[in-house]
C-alpha positions as CSV (number, residue, x, y, z in Angstrom):
1,M,132.5,110.4,73.4
2,K,132.3,108.1,70.4
3,Q,128.9,107.1,69.1
4,K,129.4,103.4,69.7
5,T,130.3,104.1,73.4
6,R,127.2,106.3,73.7
7,L,125.0,103.5,72.2
8,V,126.4,101.0,74.7
9,I,125.7,103.4,77.6
10,L,122.2,104.1,76.2
11,I,121.4,100.4,76.1
12,I,122.6,99.9,79.7
13,L,120.6,102.9,80.9
14,I,117.4,101.7,79.1
15,L,117.8,98.1,80.5
16,S,118.4,99.5,84.0
17,F,115.3,101.7,83.7
18,V,113.2,98.8,82.4
19,T,114.4,96.5,85.2
20,I,113.6,99.0,88.0
21,S,110.2,99.7,86.3
22,W,109.5,96.0,86.3
23,V,110.3,95.4,89.9
24,V,108.2,98.4,90.9
25,V,105.2,97.3,88.9
26,T,105.4,93.8,90.2
27,K,105.9,95.2,93.7
28,N,109.0,93.0,94.2
29,A,109.7,92.4,97.9
30,A,113.3,93.4,97.6
31,I,112.5,96.9,96.1
32,L,109.8,97.4,98.8
33,R,112.4,96.7,101.5
34,F,114.9,98.9,99.8
35,D,112.4,101.8,99.5
36,N,111.3,101.5,103.1
37,S,114.8,101.2,104.6
38,V,116.2,104.1,102.7
39,T,113.1,106.3,103.4
40,N,113.3,105.4,107.1
41,Y,117.0,106.2,107.1
42,F,116.4,109.7,105.7
43,D,113.5,110.1,108.1
44,N,115.8,109.6,111.1
45,L,118.0,112.4,109.9
46,R,115.2,115.0,109.9
47,F,115.1,118.0,112.2
48,P,113.4,121.4,111.7
49,T,116.4,123.3,110.3
50,L,117.2,120.5,107.8
51,D,113.6,120.2,106.8
52,D,113.5,123.9,105.9
53,F,116.7,123.6,104.0
54,M,115.4,120.7,102.0
55,L,112.2,122.5,101.3
56,I,114.2,125.3,99.7
57,I,116.5,122.9,97.8
58,T,113.6,120.9,96.3
59,K,112.1,124.0,94.8
60,I,115.1,124.2,92.4
61,G,113.5,121.2,90.6
62,N,110.1,122.9,90.3
63,T,108.8,123.9,86.9
64,Y,109.5,127.7,87.0
65,E,112.8,127.3,88.7
66,S,113.9,124.6,86.3
67,L,112.9,126.8,83.4
68,L,115.1,129.6,84.8
69,I,118.1,127.2,85.1
70,F,117.5,126.1,81.5
71,I,117.4,129.7,80.3
72,I,120.7,130.5,82.2
73,I,122.5,127.4,80.8
74,A,121.1,128.1,77.3
75,T,122.1,131.7,77.4
76,I,125.7,130.8,78.3
77,L,125.8,128.3,75.4
78,I,124.3,130.8,72.9
79,A,126.7,133.5,74.1
80,R,129.7,131.2,73.6
81,K,128.3,130.3,70.2
82,K,127.9,126.6,71.1
83,K,124.8,126.0,68.9
84,T,125.2,122.2,69.0
85,F,125.4,122.2,72.8
86,F,122.3,124.3,73.0
87,Y,120.4,121.8,70.8
88,I,121.5,118.9,73.0
89,L,120.4,120.7,76.1
90,T,117.0,121.7,74.6
91,I,116.2,118.3,73.2
92,A,117.2,116.5,76.4
93,A,115.2,118.9,78.7
94,A,112.1,118.7,76.5
95,L,112.3,114.9,76.1
96,G,112.9,114.4,79.9
97,S,110.0,116.7,80.8
98,I,107.6,114.9,78.4
99,L,108.7,111.4,79.3
100,Q,108.7,111.7,83.1
101,F,105.2,113.2,82.9
102,G,103.8,110.6,80.6
103,L,105.4,107.7,82.5
104,K,103.8,108.8,85.7
105,Y,100.4,108.1,84.2
106,I,101.5,104.8,82.8
107,F,102.8,103.4,86.1
108,E,100.3,105.3,88.4
109,R,102.4,104.6,91.4
110,A,101.2,106.2,94.6
111,R,103.5,108.6,96.5
112,P,104.6,108.0,100.1
113,I,102.0,109.1,102.7
114,G,102.8,112.1,104.8
115,G,105.0,114.1,102.3
116,L,106.1,117.6,103.4
117,V,105.4,118.9,99.9
118,K,101.9,118.6,98.4
119,E,102.0,116.9,95.0
120,T,99.0,115.9,92.8
121,T,100.7,113.7,90.2
122,Y,101.9,110.1,90.5
123,S,105.3,109.1,91.9
124,F,107.2,107.0,89.4
125,P,109.6,108.2,88.0
126,S,110.7,111.4,89.8
127,G,110.5,114.4,87.6
128,H,112.9,116.4,89.8
129,A,115.5,113.6,89.6
130,T,115.1,113.4,85.8
131,I,115.6,117.1,85.3
132,S,118.4,117.2,87.8
133,A,120.3,114.5,85.9
134,I,119.9,116.4,82.6
135,F,121.1,119.7,84.1
136,L,124.0,118.1,85.9
137,I,125.2,116.2,82.9
138,S,124.8,119.3,80.8
139,V,126.8,121.4,83.2
140,I,129.6,118.9,83.5
141,L,129.9,118.1,79.8
142,L,128.7,121.3,78.1
143,I,129.5,124.2,80.5
144,V,132.5,123.1,82.5
145,P,134.7,122.6,79.4
146,L,134.1,126.2,78.5
147,I,135.8,127.4,81.7
148,K,139.5,128.1,81.2
149,N,140.6,128.2,84.8
150,T,141.2,124.7,86.1
151,F,140.4,125.6,89.7
152,M,137.1,127.2,88.7
153,K,136.3,124.2,86.6
154,W,136.5,122.0,89.7
155,V,134.6,124.5,91.9
156,F,131.8,124.8,89.3
157,G,131.6,121.1,88.7
158,V,131.6,120.0,92.3
159,A,129.1,122.7,93.2
160,A,126.7,121.6,90.4
161,T,127.1,118.0,91.5
162,I,126.3,118.7,95.1
163,L,123.4,121.0,94.2
164,F,121.6,118.6,91.8
165,A,122.3,115.6,94.0
166,L,120.6,117.4,96.9
167,V,117.6,118.2,94.7
168,A,117.2,114.5,93.9
169,A,117.8,113.4,97.5
170,S,115.4,116.1,98.8
171,R,112.5,114.2,97.2
172,I,113.2,111.2,99.4
173,F,113.9,113.2,102.5
174,L,110.6,115.1,102.2
175,W,108.7,111.9,101.6
176,V,107.6,113.0,98.2
177,H,109.1,110.1,96.3
178,W,110.3,106.6,97.0
179,P,114.0,106.0,96.5
180,S,113.4,103.8,93.4
181,D,111.4,106.7,91.9
182,V,114.5,108.9,92.2
183,I,116.9,106.3,90.8
184,A,114.5,105.7,87.9
185,G,114.4,109.5,87.3
186,L,118.2,109.8,87.3
187,L,118.4,106.9,84.8
188,L,115.7,108.5,82.6
189,G,117.5,111.9,82.7
190,A,120.8,110.3,81.6
191,T,119.0,108.4,78.9
192,C,117.3,111.5,77.5
193,Y,120.7,113.3,77.4
194,I,122.4,110.5,75.4
195,I,119.4,110.3,73.1
196,A,119.7,114.1,72.5
197,T,123.3,113.8,71.6
198,L,122.5,111.0,69.1
199,I,119.7,113.0,67.5
200,V,121.9,116.1,67.1
201,D,124.7,113.9,65.6
202,F,122.2,112.4,63.2
203,E,120.9,115.7,62.1
204,A,124.4,117.1,61.6
205,R,125.3,114.2,59.3
206,A,122.0,114.3,57.3
């Protein structure tokens, strides 16, 4: 992807994140209705077996599990001698982890009451969604192109998309995050990935 294209996408992502942050901070009526309606929709889908499944899925975005996924992806990239790809993944993951944690304490948004997972930090943005976005984009753009078999490319890509989408959705389903937290997390993750590619490009040209 050309640098100008990435810069345009980056600007769109940042503006989108700033917009959703503003409506959350100002407690805009529209975002409150959106959050409540989506949360209630997910709540109506709940039953014990699905609850248990989502409790397992959401753990994929926890700290140690995310670290394991990072190590797996990084190992594949290093083994295939894709040093630049490894740098992009590392910078994006580090940036996403730091920003999502810091932003929580800037916005100090309370989590939904009655969540099925105990969390002690603030709600906005969703860290699980941030990391899921980074891992998904990394898999699609960095790992999938390394697979020679076309069928396996599709299988791996679709499987990764479903898995990380479920991780993000599980946060809403389990009443741990508001939908706007998850959307903001996805935007933040994509932003961090684009920034990482620009940093790597800049260092390569320096």
